[in-house]
BALOBA-1460 file (C-alpha; in Angstrom, 3 decimals):
// residues 329
<rec num="1" residu="m" x="-59.049" y="17.152" z="13.969"/>
<rec num="2" residu="m" x="-56.158" y="15.807" z="15.275"/>
<rec num="3" residu="q" x="-52.981" y="16.232" z="12.950"/>
<rec num="4" residu="a" x="-50.555" y="13.640" z="12.419"/>
<rec num="5" residu="a" x="-46.991" y="14.236" z="14.133"/>
<rec num="6" residu="d" x="-44.325" y="15.201" z="11.965"/>
<rec num="7" residu="p" x="-41.748" y="12.330" z="11.306"/>
<rec num="8" residu="p" x="-38.689" y="12.542" z="12.926"/>
<rec num="9" residu="a" x="-35.745" y="14.559" z="10.999"/>
<rec num="10" residu="a" x="-33.867" y="12.441" z="8.800"/>
<rec num="11" residu="p" x="-30.073" y="12.494" z="9.764"/>
<rec num="12" residu="p" x="-27.875" y="15.156" z="7.898"/>
<rec num="13" residu="p" x="-26.212" y="13.224" z="4.602"/>
<rec num="14" residu="a" x="-22.460" y="12.623" z="4.935"/>
<rec num="15" residu="e" x="-20.457" y="15.570" z="3.344"/>
<rec num="16" residu="p" x="-18.888" y="14.595" z="-0.128"/>
<rec num="17" residu="g" x="-15.303" y="13.268" z="0.567"/>
<rec num="18" residu="a" x="-15.668" y="12.924" z="4.490"/>
<rec num="19" residu="a" x="-13.760" y="10.092" z="5.968"/>
<rec num="20" residu="p" x="-15.630" y="7.013" z="7.245"/>
<rec num="21" residu="a" x="-15.713" y="6.717" z="11.223"/>
<rec num="22" residu="p" x="-12.458" y="5.350" z="12.265"/>
<rec num="23" residu="e" x="-12.379" y="1.840" z="13.331"/>
<rec num="24" residu="a" x="-11.027" y="0.503" z="16.755"/>
<rec num="25" residu="p" x="-7.061" y="0.400" z="16.964"/>
<rec num="26" residu="a" x="-5.397" y="-2.822" z="16.355"/>
<rec num="27" residu="d" x="-4.001" y="-2.716" z="19.947"/>
<rec num="28" residu="t" x="-7.645" y="-2.581" z="21.525"/>
<rec num="29" residu="a" x="-8.501" y="-5.360" z="23.859"/>
<rec num="30" residu="p" x="-9.784" y="-8.773" z="21.655"/>
<rec num="31" residu="a" x="-13.300" y="-9.097" z="20.938"/>
<rec num="32" residu="t" x="-15.314" y="-12.237" z="20.706"/>
<rec num="33" residu="i" x="-16.542" y="-13.482" z="17.255"/>
<rec num="34" residu="p" x="-20.445" y="-12.926" z="17.531"/>
<rec num="35" residu="s" x="-21.400" y="-13.973" z="13.978"/>
<rec num="36" residu="d" x="-19.768" y="-17.114" z="14.166"/>
<rec num="37" residu="l" x="-20.716" y="-17.914" z="17.761"/>
<rec num="38" residu="d" x="-24.449" y="-16.798" z="16.668"/>
<rec num="39" residu="r" x="-24.529" y="-19.197" z="13.993"/>
<rec num="40" residu="l" x="-23.287" y="-22.077" z="16.155"/>
<rec num="41" residu="a" x="-25.785" y="-21.157" z="18.792"/>
<rec num="42" residu="e" x="-28.647" y="-21.365" z="16.011"/>
<rec num="43" residu="a" x="-27.267" y="-24.790" z="14.877"/>
<rec num="44" residu="l" x="-26.846" y="-26.358" z="18.012"/>
<rec num="45" residu="p" x="-29.202" y="-24.892" z="20.784"/>
<rec num="46" residu="a" x="-29.118" y="-28.000" z="22.801"/>
<rec num="47" residu="e" x="-25.387" y="-27.713" z="23.458"/>
<rec num="48" residu="h" x="-25.137" y="-24.003" z="23.774"/>
<rec num="49" residu="r" x="-24.557" y="-22.895" z="27.712"/>
<rec num="50" residu="m" x="-22.555" y="-19.965" z="29.099"/>
<rec num="51" residu="l" x="-19.872" y="-19.975" z="31.643"/>
<rec num="52" residu="q" x="-18.093" y="-16.924" z="33.195"/>
<rec num="53" residu="a" x="-14.421" y="-16.150" z="33.392"/>
<rec num="54" residu="d" x="-13.196" y="-12.762" z="34.906"/>
<rec num="55" residu="g" x="-16.740" y="-11.535" z="35.344"/>
<rec num="56" residu="a" x="-17.765" y="-11.788" z="31.748"/>
<rec num="57" residu="d" x="-19.721" y="-14.556" z="29.981"/>
<rec num="58" residu="f" x="-18.504" y="-16.848" z="27.191"/>
<rec num="59" residu="d" x="-19.907" y="-19.434" z="24.936"/>
<rec num="60" residu="v" x="-19.323" y="-22.952" z="25.495"/>
<rec num="61" residu="f" x="-20.837" y="-26.040" z="23.469"/>
<rec num="62" residu="v" x="-21.480" y="-29.130" z="25.588"/>
<rec num="63" residu="n" x="-22.133" y="-32.862" z="23.785"/>
<rec num="64" residu="a" x="-23.245" y="-35.036" z="26.759"/>
<rec num="65" residu="i" x="-22.103" y="-38.425" z="26.835"/>
<rec num="66" residu="t" x="-24.616" y="-40.518" z="25.014"/>
<rec num="67" residu="g" x="-23.342" y="-44.166" z="25.268"/>
<rec num="68" residu="g" x="-20.762" y="-46.317" z="27.228"/>
<rec num="69" residu="p" x="-19.708" y="-45.900" z="30.711"/>
<rec num="70" residu="p" x="-18.617" y="-42.542" z="31.520"/>
<rec num="71" residu="k" x="-14.884" y="-41.841" z="31.047"/>
<rec num="72" residu="g" x="-14.490" y="-38.010" z="31.429"/>
<rec num="73" residu="a" x="-14.348" y="-35.025" z="29.449"/>
<rec num="74" residu="l" x="-12.744" y="-33.354" z="26.601"/>
<rec num="75" residu="v" x="-12.314" y="-29.769" z="26.662"/>
<rec num="76" residu="l" x="-11.877" y="-28.600" z="22.825"/>
<rec num="77" residu="i" x="-9.762" y="-25.557" z="22.316"/>
<rec num="78" residu="p" x="-10.422" y="-24.151" z="18.609"/>
<rec num="79" residu="g" x="-7.145" y="-23.113" z="16.651"/>
<rec num="80" residu="d" x="-6.423" y="-19.767" z="15.276"/>
<rec num="81" residu="g" x="-9.763" y="-18.401" z="16.983"/>
<rec num="82" residu="g" x="-11.909" y="-20.767" z="14.717"/>
<rec num="83" residu="l" x="-14.808" y="-22.793" z="15.543"/>
<rec num="84" residu="p" x="-15.293" y="-26.462" z="14.669"/>
<rec num="85" residu="p" x="-17.528" y="-25.987" z="11.556"/>
<rec num="86" residu="t" x="-14.451" y="-25.115" z="10.000"/>
<rec num="87" residu="s" x="-12.114" y="-27.797" z="11.815"/>
<rec num="88" residu="d" x="-12.294" y="-31.614" z="10.481"/>
<rec num="89" residu="g" x="-10.671" y="-32.834" z="13.675"/>
<rec num="90" residu="l" x="-12.575" y="-31.100" z="16.358"/>
<rec num="91" residu="t" x="-15.819" y="-31.638" z="14.702"/>
<rec num="92" residu="a" x="-15.192" y="-35.674" z="14.485"/>
<rec num="93" residu="l" x="-14.080" y="-35.813" z="18.178"/>
<rec num="94" residu="r" x="-17.456" y="-33.753" z="19.300"/>
<rec num="95" residu="r" x="-19.487" y="-36.080" z="16.761"/>
<rec num="96" residu="d" x="-17.790" y="-39.538" z="17.896"/>
<rec num="97" residu="l" x="-16.480" y="-39.375" z="21.489"/>
<rec num="98" residu="p" x="-19.805" y="-38.929" z="23.505"/>
<rec num="99" residu="a" x="-21.151" y="-42.099" z="21.971"/>
<rec num="100" residu="h" x="-18.095" y="-43.914" z="23.765"/>
<rec num="101" residu="g" x="-18.124" y="-42.307" z="27.282"/>
<rec num="102" residu="w" x="-16.583" y="-38.648" z="26.690"/>
<rec num="103" residu="s" x="-18.549" y="-35.531" z="26.943"/>
<rec num="104" residu="t" x="-16.821" y="-32.550" z="24.899"/>
<rec num="105" residu="w" x="-16.929" y="-29.092" z="25.922"/>
<rec num="106" residu="l" x="-15.931" y="-26.673" z="22.935"/>
<rec num="107" residu="i" x="-15.075" y="-23.112" z="24.297"/>
<rec num="108" residu="s" x="-15.218" y="-19.897" z="22.627"/>
<rec num="109" residu="l" x="-11.837" y="-18.018" z="22.372"/>
<rec num="110" residu="l" x="-11.227" y="-14.335" z="22.313"/>
<rec num="111" residu="r" x="-9.937" y="-13.337" z="18.697"/>
<rec num="112" residu="p" x="-6.075" y="-13.346" z="18.551"/>
<rec num="113" residu="p" x="-4.715" y="-10.285" z="17.290"/>
<rec num="114" residu="r" x="-4.240" y="-9.704" z="13.588"/>
<rec num="115" residu="v" x="-0.870" y="-9.897" z="12.908"/>
<rec num="116" residu="q" x="-1.091" y="-8.067" z="9.385"/>
<rec num="117" residu="s" x="-2.235" y="-5.098" z="11.473"/>
<rec num="118" residu="v" x="0.719" y="-5.091" z="13.339"/>
<rec num="119" residu="s" x="3.069" y="-5.374" z="10.512"/>
<rec num="120" residu="d" x="1.641" y="-2.237" z="8.797"/>
<rec num="121" residu="t" x="2.518" y="-0.098" z="11.784"/>
<rec num="122" residu="p" x="4.931" y="2.354" z="10.212"/>
<rec num="123" residu="d" x="8.493" y="2.495" z="11.508"/>
<rec num="124" residu="a" x="8.836" y="5.591" z="13.892"/>
<rec num="125" residu="a" x="12.335" y="6.165" z="12.803"/>
<rec num="126" residu="a" x="11.430" y="6.586" z="8.967"/>
<rec num="127" residu="p" x="11.747" y="10.186" z="7.657"/>
<rec num="128" residu="a" x="8.280" y="11.604" z="6.543"/>
<rec num="129" residu="a" x="7.288" y="12.192" z="3.042"/>
<rec num="130" residu="t" x="7.268" y="15.802" z="1.790"/>
<rec num="131" residu="t" x="5.001" y="17.286" z="-0.777"/>
<rec num="132" residu="q" x="5.235" y="20.708" z="-2.283"/>
<rec num="133" residu="s" x="3.811" y="23.552" z="-0.217"/>
<rec num="134" residu="p" x="1.714" y="26.186" z="-1.708"/>
<rec num="135" residu="d" x="4.436" y="28.664" z="-0.966"/>
<rec num="136" residu="a" x="6.668" y="28.465" z="-4.002"/>
<rec num="137" residu="g" x="10.094" y="26.817" z="-3.074"/>
<rec num="138" residu="s" x="9.192" y="25.459" z="0.343"/>
<rec num="139" residu="t" x="8.528" y="21.703" z="1.505"/>
<rec num="140" residu="a" x="5.922" y="20.441" z="4.081"/>
<rec num="141" residu="p" x="5.261" y="17.289" z="5.686"/>
<rec num="142" residu="a" x="2.814" y="15.086" z="3.488"/>
<rec num="143" residu="e" x="-0.821" y="14.650" z="4.843"/>
<rec num="144" residu="p" x="-1.348" y="10.929" z="5.905"/>
<rec num="145" residu="a" x="-3.138" y="9.198" z="3.365"/>
<rec num="146" residu="e" x="-6.981" y="8.163" z="4.361"/>
<rec num="147" residu="a" x="-7.177" y="4.997" z="6.019"/>
<rec num="148" residu="k" x="-8.276" y="2.211" z="4.635"/>
<rec num="149" residu="p" x="-10.434" y="-0.686" z="6.519"/>
<rec num="150" residu="a" x="-8.621" y="-3.912" z="6.511"/>
<rec num="151" residu="a" x="-10.082" y="-6.449" z="4.171"/>
<rec num="152" residu="q" x="-11.622" y="-9.287" z="5.753"/>
<rec num="153" residu="q" x="-9.311" y="-12.242" z="6.189"/>
<rec num="154" residu="e" x="-9.906" y="-15.847" z="6.359"/>
<rec num="155" residu="a" x="-6.768" y="-16.575" z="8.691"/>
<rec num="156" residu="d" x="-6.231" y="-14.737" z="11.707"/>
<rec num="157" residu="f" x="-2.608" y="-15.244" z="11.550"/>
<rec num="158" residu="p" x="-1.115" y="-13.931" z="7.997"/>
<rec num="159" residu="e" x="2.410" y="-14.039" z="7.391"/>
<rec num="160" residu="p" x="3.725" y="-10.773" z="8.209"/>
<rec num="161" residu="a" x="6.169" y="-8.538" z="6.670"/>
<rec num="162" residu="a" x="9.379" y="-7.877" z="7.931"/>
<rec num="163" residu="a" x="9.536" y="-4.443" z="9.791"/>
<rec num="164" residu="p" x="11.995" y="-3.162" z="12.594"/>
<rec num="165" residu="g" x="10.480" y="-4.055" z="15.844"/>
<rec num="166" residu="l" x="7.746" y="-6.156" z="14.393"/>
<rec num="167" residu="d" x="8.647" y="-9.100" z="16.473"/>
<rec num="168" residu="a" x="8.580" y="-7.474" z="19.557"/>
<rec num="169" residu="r" x="5.049" y="-6.216" z="18.772"/>
<rec num="170" residu="i" x="3.658" y="-9.206" z="17.525"/>
<rec num="171" residu="t" x="5.057" y="-10.967" z="20.772"/>
<rec num="172" residu="a" x="3.541" y="-8.623" z="23.102"/>
<rec num="173" residu="q" x="0.098" y="-8.905" z="21.411"/>
<rec num="174" residu="m" x="0.285" y="-12.703" z="21.349"/>
<rec num="175" residu="q" x="1.285" y="-12.927" z="25.135"/>
<rec num="176" residu="d" x="-1.729" y="-10.544" z="25.886"/>
<rec num="177" residu="w" x="-4.097" y="-13.145" z="23.523"/>
<rec num="178" residu="i" x="-2.868" y="-16.083" z="25.395"/>
<rec num="179" residu="t" x="-3.241" y="-14.433" z="28.881"/>
<rec num="180" residu="a" x="-6.439" y="-13.444" z="28.539"/>
<rec num="181" residu="n" x="-7.632" y="-16.463" z="27.505"/>
<rec num="182" residu="q" x="-6.545" y="-18.601" z="30.520"/>
<rec num="183" residu="p" x="-9.471" y="-17.887" z="32.696"/>
<rec num="184" residu="r" x="-11.809" y="-19.093" z="30.142"/>
<rec num="185" residu="i" x="-9.819" y="-22.295" z="29.759"/>
<rec num="186" residu="a" x="-9.787" y="-22.422" z="33.671"/>
<rec num="187" residu="a" x="-13.662" y="-22.088" z="34.006"/>
<rec num="188" residu="a" x="-14.312" y="-24.933" z="31.260"/>
<rec num="189" residu="v" x="-11.746" y="-27.138" z="33.163"/>
<rec num="190" residu="a" x="-13.077" y="-26.728" z="36.364"/>
<rec num="191" residu="e" x="-17.091" y="-27.314" z="35.038"/>
<rec num="192" residu="a" x="-15.920" y="-30.201" z="32.885"/>
<rec num="193" residu="a" x="-14.103" y="-31.911" z="35.707"/>
<rec num="194" residu="k" x="-17.419" y="-32.578" z="37.416"/>
<rec num="195" residu="e" x="-18.226" y="-35.169" z="34.895"/>
<rec num="196" residu="g" x="-14.864" y="-36.678" z="35.295"/>
<rec num="197" residu="p" x="-11.067" y="-36.467" z="34.348"/>
<rec num="198" residu="v" x="-10.541" y="-34.106" z="31.680"/>
<rec num="199" residu="t" x="-8.269" y="-34.250" z="28.477"/>
<rec num="200" residu="l" x="-7.384" y="-30.679" z="27.146"/>
<rec num="201" residu="v" x="-7.354" y="-30.965" z="23.120"/>
<rec num="202" residu="a" x="-6.065" y="-27.923" z="20.781"/>
<rec num="203" residu="e" x="-5.337" y="-27.297" z="17.533"/>
<rec num="204" residu="g" x="-3.264" y="-24.807" z="15.657"/>
<rec num="205" residu="a" x="-1.882" y="-21.778" z="17.454"/>
<rec num="206" residu="a" x="-4.263" y="-22.628" z="20.189"/>
<rec num="207" residu="a" x="-1.426" y="-25.165" z="21.301"/>
<rec num="208" residu="a" x="0.259" y="-22.179" z="22.992"/>
<rec num="209" residu="l" x="-2.645" y="-21.529" z="25.170"/>
<rec num="210" residu="v" x="-2.685" y="-25.175" z="26.382"/>
<rec num="211" residu="t" x="1.074" y="-25.430" z="27.052"/>
<rec num="212" residu="n" x="0.933" y="-22.039" z="28.762"/>
<rec num="213" residu="f" x="-2.101" y="-23.015" z="30.745"/>
<rec num="214" residu="m" x="-0.429" y="-26.354" z="31.918"/>
<rec num="215" residu="a" x="2.661" y="-24.725" z="33.111"/>
<rec num="216" residu="a" x="0.393" y="-22.852" z="35.757"/>
<rec num="217" residu="g" x="-0.467" y="-26.182" z="37.044"/>
<rec num="218" residu="a" x="-4.044" y="-28.315" z="36.465"/>
<rec num="219" residu="p" x="-4.652" y="-31.064" z="38.591"/>
<rec num="220" residu="e" x="-8.223" y="-31.624" z="36.785"/>
<rec num="221" residu="v" x="-6.204" y="-32.507" z="33.535"/>
<rec num="222" residu="v" x="-5.065" y="-36.097" z="33.050"/>
<rec num="223" residu="a" x="-4.137" y="-35.715" z="29.276"/>
<rec num="224" residu="v" x="-3.299" y="-33.183" z="26.564"/>
<rec num="225" residu="v" x="-3.865" y="-33.689" z="22.750"/>
<rec num="226" residu="l" x="-2.343" y="-31.157" z="20.315"/>
<rec num="227" residu="i" x="-3.760" y="-31.343" z="16.678"/>
<rec num="228" residu="d" x="-1.212" y="-29.990" z="14.220"/>
<rec num="229" residu="p" x="0.500" y="-27.638" z="16.773"/>
<rec num="230" residu="v" x="1.536" y="-24.174" z="15.138"/>
<rec num="231" residu="e" x="4.091" y="-21.927" z="16.811"/>
<rec num="232" residu="l" x="3.797" y="-18.277" z="16.261"/>
<rec num="233" residu="p" x="6.199" y="-15.199" z="17.434"/>
<rec num="234" residu="g" x="5.204" y="-14.740" z="20.913"/>
<rec num="235" residu="a" x="2.894" y="-18.000" z="21.210"/>
<rec num="236" residu="d" x="5.590" y="-20.701" z="21.727"/>
<rec num="237" residu="a" x="3.852" y="-24.233" z="22.054"/>
<rec num="238" residu="r" x="6.809" y="-25.045" z="24.429"/>
<rec num="239" residu="w" x="5.943" y="-27.678" z="27.336"/>
<rec num="240" residu="p" x="6.950" y="-26.969" z="30.687"/>
<rec num="241" residu="e" x="10.008" y="-28.651" z="32.229"/>
<rec num="242" residu="d" x="9.476" y="-32.344" z="33.741"/>
<rec num="243" residu="f" x="6.156" y="-32.416" z="32.400"/>
<rec num="244" residu="a" x="4.459" y="-35.461" z="33.937"/>
<rec num="245" residu="t" x="0.846" y="-35.233" z="32.080"/>
<rec num="246" residu="p" x="0.567" y="-37.624" z="28.956"/>
<rec num="247" residu="v" x="0.943" y="-35.927" z="25.717"/>
<rec num="248" residu="l" x="-0.445" y="-36.964" z="22.204"/>
<rec num="249" residu="e" x="0.434" y="-34.803" z="19.261"/>
<rec num="250" residu="v" x="-1.227" y="-35.603" z="16.166"/>
<rec num="251" residu="l" x="0.044" y="-34.284" z="12.819"/>
<rec num="252" residu="d" x="-0.963" y="-34.544" z="9.382"/>
<rec num="253" residu="a" x="1.196" y="-36.878" z="7.729"/>
<rec num="254" residu="e" x="0.909" y="-34.818" z="4.237"/>
<rec num="255" residu="e" x="1.347" y="-31.339" z="5.469"/>
<rec num="256" residu="r" x="3.161" y="-31.281" z="8.780"/>
<rec num="257" residu="a" x="5.871" y="-34.056" z="8.556"/>
<rec num="258" residu="d" x="8.546" y="-31.357" z="8.359"/>
<rec num="259" residu="i" x="7.880" y="-30.328" z="12.387"/>
<rec num="260" residu="g" x="7.463" y="-33.988" z="13.450"/>
<rec num="261" residu="r" x="11.124" y="-34.096" z="14.402"/>
<rec num="262" residu="e" x="11.271" y="-30.655" z="15.871"/>
<rec num="263" residu="r" x="7.993" y="-31.553" z="18.254"/>
<rec num="264" residu="r" x="9.776" y="-34.715" z="19.040"/>
<rec num="265" residu="t" x="13.006" y="-32.832" z="19.973"/>
<rec num="266" residu="l" x="11.048" y="-30.050" z="21.965"/>
<rec num="267" residu="a" x="9.344" y="-32.937" z="24.098"/>
<rec num="268" residu="n" x="12.415" y="-34.583" z="25.059"/>
<rec num="269" residu="a" x="14.316" y="-31.335" z="25.818"/>
<rec num="270" residu="s" x="11.431" y="-30.790" z="28.120"/>
<rec num="271" residu="r" x="11.659" y="-34.049" z="29.497"/>
<rec num="272" residu="v" x="7.954" y="-34.857" z="29.022"/>
<rec num="273" residu="a" x="7.542" y="-38.140" z="30.774"/>
<rec num="274" residu="s" x="4.440" y="-39.581" z="28.602"/>
<rec num="275" residu="y" x="5.027" y="-38.061" z="25.125"/>
<rec num="276" residu="r" x="3.672" y="-39.917" z="21.753"/>
<rec num="277" residu="q" x="3.536" y="-38.659" z="18.219"/>
<rec num="278" residu="l" x="0.854" y="-39.780" z="15.985"/>
<rec num="279" residu="t" x="0.837" y="-38.788" z="11.995"/>
<rec num="280" residu="l" x="-2.330" y="-39.240" z="10.241"/>
<rec num="281" residu="p" x="-2.685" y="-38.459" z="6.393"/>
<rec num="282" residu="g" x="-5.511" y="-36.703" z="4.734"/>
<rec num="283" residu="g" x="-6.329" y="-33.986" z="7.014"/>
<rec num="284" residu="y" x="-8.356" y="-36.042" z="9.284"/>
<rec num="285" residu="q" x="-11.723" y="-36.391" z="6.893"/>
<rec num="286" residu="t" x="-13.802" y="-39.093" z="6.826"/>
<rec num="287" residu="e" x="-16.311" y="-40.692" z="4.814"/>
<rec num="288" residu="e" x="-19.959" y="-39.316" z="5.508"/>
<rec num="289" residu="g" x="-21.465" y="-41.547" z="8.100"/>
<rec num="290" residu="q" x="-18.390" y="-43.657" z="9.016"/>
<rec num="291" residu="p" x="-16.512" y="-42.883" z="12.420"/>
<rec num="292" residu="s" x="-13.371" y="-40.569" z="11.981"/>
<rec num="293" residu="v" x="-10.040" y="-42.333" z="12.161"/>
<rec num="294" residu="l" x="-8.783" y="-39.309" z="14.220"/>
<rec num="295" residu="a" x="-11.417" y="-39.890" z="16.739"/>
<rec num="296" residu="k" x="-10.557" y="-43.697" z="16.885"/>
<rec num="297" residu="r" x="-6.968" y="-43.363" z="17.532"/>
<rec num="298" residu="i" x="-7.562" y="-40.653" z="20.416"/>
<rec num="299" residu="r" x="-9.594" y="-42.810" z="22.008"/>
<rec num="300" residu="g" x="-7.223" y="-45.607" z="21.906"/>
<rec num="301" residu="w" x="-4.805" y="-43.691" z="23.138"/>
<rec num="302" residu="l" x="-7.114" y="-42.489" z="26.104"/>
<rec num="303" residu="l" x="-8.143" y="-46.094" z="26.938"/>
<rec num="304" residu="k" x="-4.443" y="-46.823" z="27.341"/>
<rec num="305" residu="l" x="-3.489" y="-44.414" z="29.666"/>
<rec num="306" residu="p" x="-3.243" y="-45.437" z="33.531"/>
<rec num="307" residu="p" x="-5.983" y="-44.674" z="35.743"/>
<rec num="308" residu="a" x="-6.215" y="-41.082" z="36.752"/>
<rec num="309" residu="p" x="-5.557" y="-40.735" z="40.636"/>
<rec num="310" residu="p" x="-8.396" y="-40.639" z="42.646"/>
<rec num="311" residu="a" x="-9.158" y="-37.109" z="43.824"/>
<rec num="312" residu="k" x="-7.888" y="-36.381" z="47.388"/>
<rec num="313" residu="s" x="-10.457" y="-35.988" z="50.068"/>
<rec num="314" residu="a" x="-9.961" y="-34.323" z="53.213"/>
<rec num="315" residu="p" x="-8.364" y="-36.173" z="56.085"/>
<rec num="316" residu="a" x="-10.739" y="-37.464" z="58.428"/>
<rec num="317" residu="q" x="-11.544" y="-35.709" z="61.746"/>
<rec num="318" residu="k" x="-10.546" y="-37.337" z="64.819"/>
<rec num="319" residu="k" x="-13.849" y="-37.948" z="67.065"/>
<rec num="320" residu="s" x="-13.583" y="-36.530" z="70.638"/>
<rec num="321" residu="p" x="-15.058" y="-38.737" z="73.455"/>
<rec num="322" residu="a" x="-18.027" y="-36.228" z="73.753"/>
<rec num="323" residu="s" x="-18.842" y="-36.825" z="70.224"/>
<rec num="324" residu="l" x="-19.094" y="-40.721" z="70.786"/>
<rec num="325" residu="g" x="-22.133" y="-40.505" z="73.061"/>
<rec num="326" residu="p" x="-22.363" y="-41.454" z="76.712"/>
<rec num="327" residu="m" x="-19.635" y="-43.952" z="78.077"/>
<rec num="328" residu="h" x="-21.039" y="-47.401" z="78.864"/>
<rec num="329" residu="s" x="-19.401" y="-49.318" z="81.675"/>
């Protein structure tokens, strides 16, 4: 009679007081947000696509044109590492504009650095605390306290505490985040441009991603919209000098009125050729079943823009006499 195999040995229990497994250091490469993306992919399976940037796949959610003559595509860049289920503005554009001739391409970003984890870095020049040594009368450096895992935070950009060199560390990490996301924007723009002229739309701190992207030159992009742009250390949403692409900045009249003058001053200083500022109250929310005021205003602005210049085609090759066929007298 065959005896059943012994069950696999259970892993040894953790020793009492043992420290938990170390977490990834704060300065590692940014990671995607799988939990949010999984939920969004389940909710929008027909829109879910994968694109590739720098040899790695990333998620894109495409809402195809459902009505009206085709007018182009909107590439939507979520702010602060978020996704549209938590964004009234981008959700409204995704819902309303495809019926008027614009497809929408929502891209997923690499998660921005958590500023709070940078601010918790101790100052290297600070003296180490001391504790009483077992030997009477002697002192020794205190053992470091057990690291506690950072609590989950709703915002990716909490207000940092002041610390020597903090701004430099934040700036470096934010610049890395901006650089790492540029290939994703480029890949989405290139794919969306197959459907027509591209408009970039970003909100919050993602404004810096767009202004940096446009500074490198993007001929497929014919217009840029920033919704409630936010500037952070190392993530300045400054327009390039003599910027010729039309710009619309949308501000919440109740919450962002204080930055309207500053944003207009920046646009004037950069000599943005076509700049408009729009203020809307109420956080862009709309009644269920009603078209969004935000989508209406952005659509109206896009329709008033001058037509995009046609794509330059390759110059016609001169035909040689031989290619014209036999000569006839």
